Every structure is written in structure tokens, then in C-alpha cells.
C-alpha positions as CSV (number, residue, x, y, z in Angstrom):
1,M,0.6,-15.5,9.1
2,A,-0.4,-18.7,7.4
3,A,2.5,-18.5,4.9
4,A,5.1,-18.4,7.7
5,R,3.5,-21.4,9.4
6,A,3.6,-23.3,6.1
7,G,7.2,-22.5,5.6
8,V,6.7,-20.1,2.7
9,A,9.2,-17.3,2.5
10,R,7.7,-13.8,3.1
11,S,9.4,-12.7,-0.2
12,D,7.4,-15.4,-2.1
13,T,4.0,-14.1,-1.0
14,I,1.5,-11.7,-2.6
15,A,-1.7,-10.3,-1.1
16,F,-4.6,-8.2,-2.5
17,G,-6.6,-5.9,-0.2
18,D,-9.0,-3.1,-0.2
19,G,-9.8,-2.3,3.4
20,T,-8.1,-1.1,6.6
21,N,-8.5,-4.7,7.9
22,D,-5.9,-5.6,5.2
23,L,-3.2,-3.2,6.4
24,E,-1.1,-5.7,8.4
25,M,-1.3,-8.4,5.7
26,L,-0.3,-5.9,2.9
27,A,2.6,-4.7,5.0
28,W,3.8,-8.2,5.8
29,V,3.8,-9.9,2.4
30,G,6.5,-9.7,-0.2
31,I,4.2,-7.8,-2.7
32,G,1.1,-6.0,-1.4
33,V,-1.5,-5.0,-4.0
34,A,-4.2,-2.5,-3.1
35,M,-7.4,-2.3,-5.1
36,G,-8.1,1.1,-6.7
37,D,-11.1,1.9,-4.5
38,A,-9.2,1.2,-1.3
39,P,-8.7,4.0,1.2
40,D,-5.5,6.0,0.8
41,V,-4.0,4.5,4.0
42,V,-4.3,1.1,2.4
43,K,-2.7,2.3,-0.9
44,S,0.1,3.9,1.1
45,V,1.3,0.5,2.5
46,A,0.9,-1.4,-0.8
47,D,3.6,-1.9,-3.3
48,M,1.2,-1.4,-6.2
49,V,-2.3,-0.2,-6.9
50,V,-4.6,-1.7,-9.5
51,A,-8.2,-1.1,-10.6
52,P,-11.0,-1.9,-8.2
53,A,-11.9,-5.6,-8.0
54,G,-15.2,-5.0,-9.7
55,E,-13.4,-3.5,-12.7
56,G,-10.9,-6.3,-13.2
57,G,-8.3,-5.2,-10.7
58,I,-7.3,-8.7,-9.5
59,A,-6.8,-9.9,-13.1
60,E,-4.8,-6.7,-13.8
61,G,-2.6,-7.4,-10.8
62,F,-2.0,-11.0,-11.9
63,R,-1.0,-9.8,-15.4
64,L,1.3,-7.1,-14.0
65,L,3.0,-9.6,-11.7
66,G,3.4,-12.1,-14.5
67,L,1.2,-14.7,-12.9
68,V,-1.0,-15.2,-16.0
């Protein structure tokens, strides 16, 4: 992962995903966030689920994580 190569601790990483191609990334990061319209398998590996991206899910995730 790019974070590891950059020397960023796994626990300091966050990723948002909505597809099965995101499974490895969501499982690897410190906090994995699945979008509300993601398949159940994606939601099952995420630490939290937010609204779909088109419905403000990324902003919701940022707020819930205290990033904004």
C-alpha cells in the first residue's frame, strides 16, 4: 500500500470504498468506511457504513470521524 511505502502507520489511515475492488484496501486501513450502496460483502469488512457517495456519504464520514 502507498501509505506503508510513505511511512504512514496503518492505524493512521482511512479509506472509503463502494465496490468489491475495495475489499483489500478497506481491510488493510486503520478505519474502513463503506458507502451505503456498497454490496454487503464490502460493508462487512468496513468499520463503518455511511450514506451513498451521491447522497453526501463522504462528507458524513468526514464529520463522523472528526475530520471537518
